[in-house]
C-alpha positions as CSV (number, residue, x, y, z in Angstrom):
1,X,127.4,-10.5,-18.1
2,X,124.2,-8.9,-18.2
3,X,121.1,-10.7,-19.7
4,X,117.3,-9.8,-20.1
5,X,114.9,-12.7,-20.2
6,X,111.5,-12.0,-21.8
7,X,109.1,-14.7,-20.5
8,X,111.1,-15.3,-17.4
9,X,108.0,-16.8,-15.7
10,X,107.4,-19.6,-18.4
11,X,108.8,-22.9,-18.4
12,X,111.7,-22.2,-20.4
13,X,112.3,-18.8,-19.1
14,X,112.3,-19.7,-15.3
15,X,114.9,-22.4,-16.1
16,X,116.9,-19.7,-18.0
17,X,116.8,-17.5,-15.2
18,X,117.9,-20.0,-12.7
19,X,120.9,-20.9,-14.5
20,X,121.9,-17.5,-15.6
21,X,121.7,-16.7,-11.6
22,X,123.8,-20.0,-10.9
23,X,126.7,-18.5,-13.3
24,X,126.7,-15.4,-11.6
25,X,125.4,-13.1,-14.2
26,X,122.9,-10.2,-13.7
27,X,119.6,-10.7,-14.6
28,X,116.8,-8.5,-15.8
29,X,113.5,-10.7,-15.8
30,X,110.5,-9.7,-18.1
31,X,106.9,-10.8,-18.2
32,X,103.9,-9.2,-19.4
33,X,102.6,-8.2,-15.9
34,X,105.5,-8.2,-13.3
35,X,103.3,-6.3,-10.5
36,X,103.8,-8.4,-7.5
37,X,106.5,-10.8,-8.2
38,X,108.1,-11.6,-5.2
39,X,112.0,-11.9,-5.5
40,X,114.5,-12.2,-2.8
41,X,117.5,-13.4,-4.5
42,X,120.5,-11.2,-5.7
43,X,121.5,-10.0,-8.9
44,X,117.8,-10.2,-10.4
45,X,115.0,-7.1,-11.2
46,X,111.8,-8.0,-12.7
47,X,109.9,-5.9,-14.9
48,X,106.8,-5.6,-17.0
49,X,107.6,-5.7,-21.2
50,X,104.9,-6.1,-23.9
51,X,107.3,-8.0,-26.5
52,X,105.1,-6.4,-29.1
53,X,105.9,-2.9,-28.4
54,X,109.2,-2.1,-30.0
55,X,109.5,1.3,-28.2
56,X,109.1,-0.6,-25.0
57,X,111.8,-3.3,-25.8
58,X,114.4,-0.7,-26.9
59,X,114.4,1.2,-23.7
60,X,114.8,-2.0,-22.1
61,X,118.1,-3.0,-24.0
62,X,120.6,-0.6,-22.5
63,X,122.9,-2.4,-20.4
64,X,122.4,-5.3,-21.7
65,X,124.8,-8.0,-23.3
66,X,122.1,-10.5,-24.5
67,X,118.4,-10.4,-24.8
68,X,117.0,-14.1,-24.2
69,X,113.1,-14.2,-25.6
70,X,111.2,-17.0,-24.5
71,X,108.0,-15.4,-25.1
72,X,104.8,-17.3,-25.7
73,X,101.1,-15.8,-26.1
74,X,100.4,-17.4,-22.8
75,X,102.0,-18.8,-20.0
76,X,102.5,-22.6,-20.6
77,X,103.8,-23.2,-16.9
78,X,100.4,-21.8,-15.6
79,X,97.9,-23.0,-18.1
80,X,99.3,-25.3,-21.2
81,X,95.8,-25.6,-22.8
82,X,95.4,-21.8,-22.9
83,X,98.8,-20.9,-24.3
84,X,98.0,-23.8,-26.9
85,X,94.6,-22.2,-27.6
86,X,96.3,-18.6,-27.9
87,X,98.8,-19.7,-30.2
88,X,96.0,-21.2,-32.7
89,X,94.1,-18.1,-32.7
90,X,97.0,-15.8,-33.7
91,X,99.8,-17.5,-35.3
92,X,101.0,-14.3,-36.8
93,X,102.2,-13.2,-33.1
94,X,105.5,-14.9,-33.6
95,X,106.3,-13.0,-36.8
96,X,105.1,-9.7,-35.2
97,X,107.2,-10.4,-32.1
98,X,110.2,-11.2,-34.1
99,X,109.6,-7.7,-36.1
100,X,109.1,-5.7,-32.9
101,X,112.6,-7.1,-31.5
102,X,114.1,-6.7,-34.6
103,X,113.1,-3.1,-34.6
104,X,114.3,-2.5,-31.2
105,X,117.8,-3.9,-32.1
106,X,117.9,-1.5,-35.1
107,X,118.5,1.2,-32.1
108,X,121.1,-1.0,-30.6
109,X,122.8,-2.9,-32.9
110,X,125.4,-4.3,-30.7
111,X,122.7,-6.0,-28.1
112,X,122.5,-9.9,-28.9
113,X,119.4,-11.4,-29.3
114,X,118.5,-15.1,-28.7
115,X,115.1,-16.2,-29.3
116,X,113.5,-19.6,-28.5
117,X,111.2,-20.7,-31.4
118,X,109.7,-24.1,-32.6
119,X,110.6,-27.4,-33.9
120,X,108.5,-27.6,-36.7
121,X,110.7,-25.8,-39.3
122,X,113.6,-28.4,-38.5
123,X,114.4,-30.8,-41.1
124,X,113.3,-34.4,-40.3
125,X,114.9,-35.6,-43.5
126,X,116.8,-33.7,-46.1
127,X,114.6,-31.6,-47.8
128,X,111.6,-32.2,-45.4
129,X,110.4,-29.6,-43.2
130,X,106.9,-30.4,-41.4
131,X,106.0,-26.7,-41.4
132,X,106.3,-26.6,-44.9
133,X,103.8,-29.8,-45.5
134,X,100.0,-30.1,-45.6
135,X,98.1,-30.1,-42.8
136,X,97.3,-34.1,-42.7
137,X,101.0,-34.7,-42.4
138,X,101.9,-32.1,-40.3
139,X,98.8,-32.7,-38.0
140,X,99.8,-36.5,-37.6
141,X,103.2,-35.5,-36.3
142,X,101.5,-32.9,-34.1
143,X,99.3,-35.9,-32.6
144,X,102.2,-38.0,-31.9
145,X,103.7,-35.7,-29.3
146,X,100.3,-34.5,-27.7
147,X,99.2,-31.3,-29.8
148,X,96.2,-30.6,-31.3
149,X,96.1,-30.9,-35.4
150,X,94.8,-27.2,-35.3
151,X,98.3,-26.3,-33.9
152,X,99.8,-26.7,-37.3
153,X,99.0,-22.9,-37.7
154,X,101.4,-22.2,-34.5
155,X,104.2,-24.3,-36.0
156,X,104.0,-22.1,-39.1
157,X,103.9,-19.0,-37.3
158,X,107.3,-20.0,-35.8
159,X,108.4,-20.6,-39.3
160,X,107.5,-17.4,-40.3
161,X,109.4,-15.7,-37.2
162,X,112.4,-17.5,-38.3
163,X,112.3,-16.5,-41.9
164,X,111.8,-13.0,-40.5
165,X,115.1,-13.2,-38.5
166,X,116.9,-14.6,-41.3
167,X,116.4,-11.4,-43.4
168,X,117.9,-9.4,-40.6
169,X,121.5,-8.2,-40.3
170,X,121.1,-7.9,-36.4
171,X,123.0,-10.3,-34.0
172,X,120.2,-13.0,-33.5
173,X,120.3,-16.4,-32.9
174,X,117.3,-18.9,-33.1
175,X,116.8,-21.8,-30.9
176,X,114.6,-24.6,-31.9
177,X,114.5,-27.0,-29.0
178,X,113.7,-30.9,-29.9
179,X,110.2,-31.7,-30.6
180,X,108.9,-32.8,-27.1
181,X,110.0,-30.6,-24.2
182,X,109.2,-31.0,-20.6
183,X,110.2,-30.6,-17.1
184,X,113.2,-33.3,-16.4
185,X,116.8,-33.1,-15.2
186,X,119.7,-30.9,-15.8
187,X,122.0,-33.3,-17.2
188,X,124.1,-31.1,-19.5
189,X,124.4,-34.0,-21.6
190,X,123.0,-33.4,-25.1
191,X,123.7,-33.4,-28.7
192,X,123.9,-29.7,-30.6
193,X,122.9,-29.2,-34.1
194,X,121.9,-26.9,-36.9
195,X,118.9,-26.9,-39.2
196,X,118.1,-30.6,-38.5
197,X,115.8,-32.5,-36.2
198,X,118.1,-34.4,-33.7
199,X,116.5,-37.8,-32.3
200,X,117.7,-40.6,-30.0
201,X,118.4,-44.5,-30.8
202,X,114.4,-44.9,-30.3
203,X,113.7,-42.1,-33.2
204,X,112.4,-40.0,-30.4
205,X,113.0,-36.0,-30.6
206,X,113.3,-34.7,-26.8
207,X,115.1,-32.5,-24.2
208,X,114.3,-31.1,-21.0
209,X,113.4,-27.8,-20.1
210,X,116.4,-27.7,-17.8
211,X,119.0,-28.7,-20.4
212,X,117.5,-26.4,-22.9
213,X,118.4,-23.7,-20.4
214,X,121.9,-24.9,-20.4
215,X,122.2,-24.5,-24.0
216,X,120.7,-20.8,-24.0
217,X,123.0,-19.5,-21.5
218,X,126.1,-21.5,-23.2
219,X,125.0,-19.6,-26.3
220,X,124.9,-16.3,-24.6
221,X,128.3,-16.8,-22.8
222,X,130.1,-18.2,-25.7
223,X,128.1,-17.3,-29.1
224,X,128.5,-19.9,-31.6
225,X,125.2,-19.3,-33.9
226,X,125.1,-15.9,-34.2
227,X,122.5,-15.0,-37.5
228,X,122.0,-19.0,-37.4
229,X,119.5,-21.4,-35.9
230,X,120.6,-24.4,-33.5
231,X,118.9,-27.1,-32.3
232,X,119.6,-29.6,-29.0
233,X,118.3,-33.0,-28.4
234,X,119.4,-36.3,-26.6
């Protein structure tokens, strides 16, 4: 397969690139500024791409079987706090990126899109979605996983992006990882769900970047959630 990866230098994107290459796929890796990216692995090329530029995205789509977007308004792999600040300052960026990606797909409707989003729009119990709650409730949830209360704006930004995809008839898939996601092991052992948060025996919702990459490339290879959202967790 030919797989494009937006945000290929970020925490999830780098793992997706590694996972896809290890399975023999051809990867086009995109970042905001790919100038000077050193790469000696076969089957991968780098290019610059603005995820808010629908025309640029449309020009990148020919030849791709699937495009995986792990876009963030910063690079959390290099500066996590800067990415958090950017997300709070412009929470609409996620919905704006969604609209640009969907506009590009209008010109290439057979290309599949997999988007990495947020966990805040998952149900924590039937009918209860943190992103739809008030600031106090959502702030407490964020504090438990080490994010500032102000990040509630970004959580709702991710929710708005998901809603934009849900109005589209394009071949999109939305991936909400577990609430806690961090570097870890590539185990391949995790549970898959739909719109409900997955928690372990201790009540924690967690996954590694490495296992998230497995789930994303699995979905690229064998789509099960077209025009749907899915999640994973231990």
